[in-house]
C-alpha positions, -999 to 999 in steps of 0.1 A, spaced: -263 -81 39 -261 -43 38 -248 -42 74 -221 -68 67 -210 -48 36 -210 -16 56 -188 -34 81 -163 -45 54 -161 -10 39 -160 8 73 -133 -15 86 -108 -8 58 -115 29 57 -113 35 94 -80 15 97 -66 38 70 -79 68 88 -61 57 120 -28 53 102 -31 87 87 -43 104 119 -14 93 141 15 112 126 -5 143 121 -17 141 157 18 138 171 30 166 147 7 190 165 12 176 200 50 182 198 43 218 189 19 224 219 31 249 245 15 229 273 32 197 261 66 215 260 60 226 296 54 190 307 81 172 288 105 200 277 137 216 290 149 252 294 181 270 290 169 302 307 155 291 340 121 281 327 112 311 307 113 292 274 106 255 273 115 234 243 116 197 234 151 183 228 157 163 195 160 132 217 125 137 232 110 144 198 126 113 183 115 90 212 79 103 214 74 101 176 95 72 164 93 47 192 57 39 182 75 21 154 89 -5 179 52 -14 185 45 -13 148 73 -38 141 58 -61 167 24 -56 152 34 -64 117 47 -98 128 16 -107 148 -6 -116 117 19 -142 106 14 -160 139 -23 -157 145 -41 -151 112 -47 -189 106 -62 -191 141 -83 -159 145 -85 -146 109 -81 -111 96 -112 -100 114 -96 -111 147 -65 -91 138 -86 -60 132 -103 -64 166 -69 -69 182 -57 -37 166 -87 -18 178 -82 -29 214 -44 -21 214 -51 13 199 -77 22 226 -52 11 254 -25 33 239 -48 64 236 -59 60 272 -23 60 284 -15 91 264 -45 110 277 -33 104 313 -2 125 305 21 101 324 58 104 330 78 102 297 86 65 300 50 56 304 40 80 276 64 60 254 47 28 264 14 43 253 30 51 219 42 15 216 6 2 221 -6 25 194 23 13 172 12 -23 177 -22 -13 163 -6 5 134 16 -25 126 -14 -49 126 -34 -25 104 -8 -20 78 0 -57 76 -36 -69 71 -55 -41 54 -37 -44 20 -39 -82 20 -76 -81 30 -84 -57 2 -64 -75 -24 -81 -108 -16 -116 -94 -15 -115 -70 -46 -118 -78 -83 -88 -70 -106 -107 -42 -124 -115 -24 -91 -82 -29 -72 -68 4 -83 -98 25 -73 -103 6 -40 -67 12 -29 -71 49 -40 -101 52 -17 -81 35 11 -54 62 6 -81 89 5 -93 78 39 -57 78 52 -56 115 41 -89 121 58 -72 110 90 -44 134 83 -68 163 76 -87 156 107 -57 155 129 -42 187 115 -76 204 116 -81 196 152 -46 206 160 -51 240 144 -85 245 161 -73 236 196 -38 252 196 -51 281 217 -71 261 242 -58 265 278 -37 238 294 -36 202 283 -67 206 262 -45 221 235 -33 186 227 -55 161 246 -85 168 223 -65 157 193 -52 126 211 -87 117 225 -105 119 192 -86 87 181 -106 67 208 -138 74 189 -123 61 157 -111 29 175 -146 22 189 -162 25 154 -135 3 139 -140 -24 165 -178 -23 158 -172 -26 121 -148 -56 127 -176 -75 144 -198 -75 113 -173 -74 85 -169 -107 64 -138 -127 69 -111 -128 42 -120 -155 16 -84 -167 15 -85 -174 53 -119 -191 50 -105 -214 23 -76 -223 45 -101 -232 72 -118 -255 48 -149 -233 45 -151 -228 7 -188 -221 8 -183 -193 33 -155 -179 12 -178 -177 -18 -204 -158 4 -176 -135 15 -166 -127 -21 -202 -122 -30 -206 -96 -3 -174 -77 -10 -177 -78 -48 -215 -75 -51 -218 -108 -70 -239 -139 -66 -220 -166 -46 -228 -192 -72 -216 -170 -102 -188 -184 -124 -165 -155 -114 -168 -162 -77 -165 -199 -81 -134 -195 -102 -117 -174 -75 -126 -199 -48 -112 -228 -69 -79 -208 -74 -78 -201 -36 -83 -238 -29 -54 -246 -52 -30 -220 -38 -40 -221 -1 -34 -253 18 -63 -261 41 -59 -259 78 -93 -274 85 -94 -301 112 -122 -319 94 -110 -351 77 -133 -362 48 -135 -395 30 -117 -379 0 -89 -369 23 -84 -405 35 -84 -418 -1 -62 -391 -15 -43 -376 15 -28 -341 9 6 -331 22 6 -311 54 3 -274 51 38 -257 50 48 -238 82 53 -201 82 91 -205 83 90 -228 53 71 -202 34 93 -175 47 124 -192 33 106 -196 0 101 -159 -2 138 -155 -10 140 -183 -36 132 -184 -73 107 -160 -87 93 -153 -52 125 -134 -45 118 -108 -71 83 -102 -57 97 -99 -21 124 -74 -31 100 -54 -52 74 -48 -25 100 -44 3 120 -18 -17 89 2 -26 78 2 11 112 18 20 114 42 -9 79 57 -3 93 69 30 128 78 18 113 105 -5 106 127 26 69 122 32 74 111 68 93 143 74 64 165 64 37 145 82 56 140 115 77 171 118 63 196 93 47 219 119 78 223 140 100 225 109 80 252 93 79 272 125 117 271 128 120 281 91 101 313 98 65 305 87 42 326 109 13 301 113 28 266 109 -4 249 121 -24 265 94 1 255 67 2 219 80 -36 218 77 -34 232 42 -9 206 32 -31 178 45 -61 193 26 -41 195 -6 -31 158 -2 -67 149 3 -79 168 -27 -51 154 -50 -60 118 -39 -95 121 -53 -86 119 -91 -65 88 -84 -97 68 -79 -99 68 -117 -63 76 -127 -48 45 -110 -66 22 -134 -67 46 -163 -30 55 -165 -16 25 -146 5 22 -114 39 24 -131 31 56 -151 17 74 -120 48 65 -100 71 78 -127 52 111 -131 49 117 -93 85 110 -86 97 134 -114 75 163 -100 86 156 -64 122 156 -73 120 188 -92 103 208 -64 126 194 -37 157 204 -58 143 239 -65 134 245 -28 169 235 -17 186 255 -45 168 287 -35 178 283 1 214 278 -11 216 310 -33 194 333 -12 202 346 23 187 326 52 153 339 61 148 356 27 110 359 20 113 344 -15 130 313 -1 103 309 26 76 313 0 93 288 -22 95 264 7 58 266 12 50 264 -25 74 234 -28 58 217 1 23 221 -13 34 208 -47 53 180 -32 25 169 -10 0 172 -39 22 151 -62 27 125 -35 -10 123 -27 -19 119 -64 7 92 -71 29 76 -45 3 78 -17 -23 54 -32 -1 35 -56 25 26 -29 -1 6 -9 -13 -11 -41 22 -20 -52 30 -34 -18 0 -58 -20 -7 -65 -57 25 -85 -66 23 -109 -37 14 -145 -44 -14 -163 -26 10 -189 -13 35 -164 2 12 -135 10 16 -137 48 54 -140 50 59 -115 22 36 -90 39 55 -95 71 88 -88 54 74 -58 35 60 -40 66 90 -49 87 111 -30 62 85 -2 61 85 3 98 123 -1 102 127 27 75 101 48 94 121 43 126 154 53 111 139 84 93 117 94 122 145 91 148 172 108 127 151 137 113 149 159 145 187 157 149 192 167 112 170 198 112 170 209 149 190 241 156 206 224 186 220 195 165 230 193 129 208 222 119 204 213 82 171 232 81 156 235 46 188 220 31 174 187 41 155 190 8 187 178 -9 186 146 12 150 139 1 159 147 -35 185 119 -34 158 95 -21 135 106 -49 162 99 -76 168 64 -62 130 58 -62 127 70 -98 154 46 -109 139 17 -90 104 22 -104 117 23 -140 138 -8 -136 118 -30 -112 81 -20 -109 60 -38 -136 26 -26 -147 -1 -49 -131 -32 -29 -138 -62 -51 -146 -43 -83 -142 -58 -112 -123 -38 -131 -97 -31 -159 -123 -19 -134 -149 3 -117 -123 18 -151 -114 24 -157 -151 42 -124 -155 67 -132 -127 71 -168 -137 81 -157 -172 105 -132 -158 91 -103 -179 112 -72 -173 94 -43 -157 99 -20 -187 84 -47 -210 53 -54 -188 29 -31 -206 38 -46 -240 35 -81 -224 1 -73 -211 -12 -62 -245 2 -93 -262 -13 -116 -235 -47 -100 -239 -44 -103 -276 -36 -140 -272 -65 -146 -249 -88 -129 -274 -74 -152 -300 -84 -182 -279 -119 -168 -277 -120 -162 -314 -107 -197 -321 -136 -212 -301 -160 -192 -323 -146 -208 -355 -119 -184 -368 -82 -189 -374 -61 -165 -354 -23 -161 -358 -4 -145 -330 33 -143 -335 65 -126 -324 78 -119 -289 107 -128 -266 103 -165 -265 96 -176 -230 65 -197 -238 47 -165 -231 14 -152 -244 33 -132 -271 45 -164 -288 12 -182 -285 -3 -194 -318 -40 -202 -318 -58 -220 -346 -95 -217 -346 -125 -238 -351 -139 -265 -328 -135 -302 -335 -168 -304 -352 -160 -277 -377 -126 -287 -390 -98 -272 -369 -70 -256 -389 -36 -254 -373 -12 -226 -382 23 -224 -367 33 -188 -368 67 -196 -354 76 -213 -387 63 -185 -408 76 -154 -390 109 -142 -377 112 -151 -340 129 -119 -333 98 -100 -343 86 -81 -313 52 -68 -325 22 -91 -322 5 -96 -355 -30 -108 -358 -46 -124 -388 -82 -133 -383 -102 -149 -410 -134 -170 -410 -129 -207 -417 -151 -222 -443 -154 -256 -428 -172 -270 -457 -146 -260 -482 -119 -273 -459 -136 -306 -458 -139 -307 -496 -102 -300 -500 -94 -327 -475 
């Protein structure tokens, strides 16, 4: 049991480390002198070699082509090989890609290696969030996704640390050590995949409900026969059509309709309340990159060097370390403050420092020490804010709102948008900042500031607070079309209504009134007492103004004997 739980934990954490390691690794590789000698060009007869913006874009961003392929693979194969099989496939693809890069082949073959790595990254991003969301309890989702983001930053710190430590090594070792270290991570991830439990949702679709209960027991540390586990399994059985080939007597007496195809579910993602969920997660996946984070992780080293920073490798390592340190508090803050609050706070801070950094470069002469210092300080503050807010919360928001029925196609859409955005930003950035092209330099901060403003508006208008809600409660929120800015109040009112139900079962009368009037929890009226104690019905809607928005509770003990006497 301990080995299986280790496999589950190690699998998720190592996949996150691989995703975080890759951009930091390429960030340093592109700055290596030996790498420039192999793949660069010269304007002075070979004295000074440099990588053209096109080369930088192709080597960094074309891994996204593989990632786009990878994020579509789970939709086609998950029902056949499960999420464990997808993890194994990602490990093998990643190892193949690393081996190609280590051989230092011609540029075209090097790009092929990057595509293999991209396939692995696409697979990982498409299945990790779904796996965690299916296997974790509502009260722990926030902290678990924060730990996932923390491991992603561990990968970033490792890659930048290795880049910094090996930058002075002779020849190709100055970049091959950083690339080769990924192979070790892939081996451990493959080993963990072999012993990790399968996703309970997949097991239910395979008709293996008992194994699904055992999987939940392992990942959540509960007994497989506990009420909590059995409730989750029953919900999965209701929401996930079985793909089992076993036909039981019950199936023959009460045949169930065939399981919907992927394309049927895909079309449903853009209909009814599912459309809101799809747009929500897809937009967040794009906005988390449009704020400028990809720029710092993929091109920060070369950008800082061009901006006049003396030791860009050291600063890149410091930025990665700051991101890691700022991720730690979110293990608690994500559930304490909530997803929506953290996103709003983080976006505000990120926007402020980006605007100030761009402003100083506008009013001060180019190369002025104060402007350079502000650029470094702004980068540190920005990365810290991102690591404490958008970093972990983005992955949570991209997984939490998805419905059990549409999770696979919605995940596919989400990460297709994510990697397409990554491709556009990753390909365009070198041309925007390179001195041989547009040469925006630090003025690019204004561009990222614009992205942050759009993200701030989207979060306020469209991202609801889902902290602590079960899948059923999340479904209820979207079905009742609760506005994002009303989600916190809706949650409080729903909890109050559920407490009223519990109180009613104990023999008390509870009046819950007010609200928006969508048959929601806030308009629920509960009258207490069980049938044997004289139930008293109270219709709060007749007593109170329906426009009232605050939930009022009146709880009083019911004297069943006096009620009986009056009757």
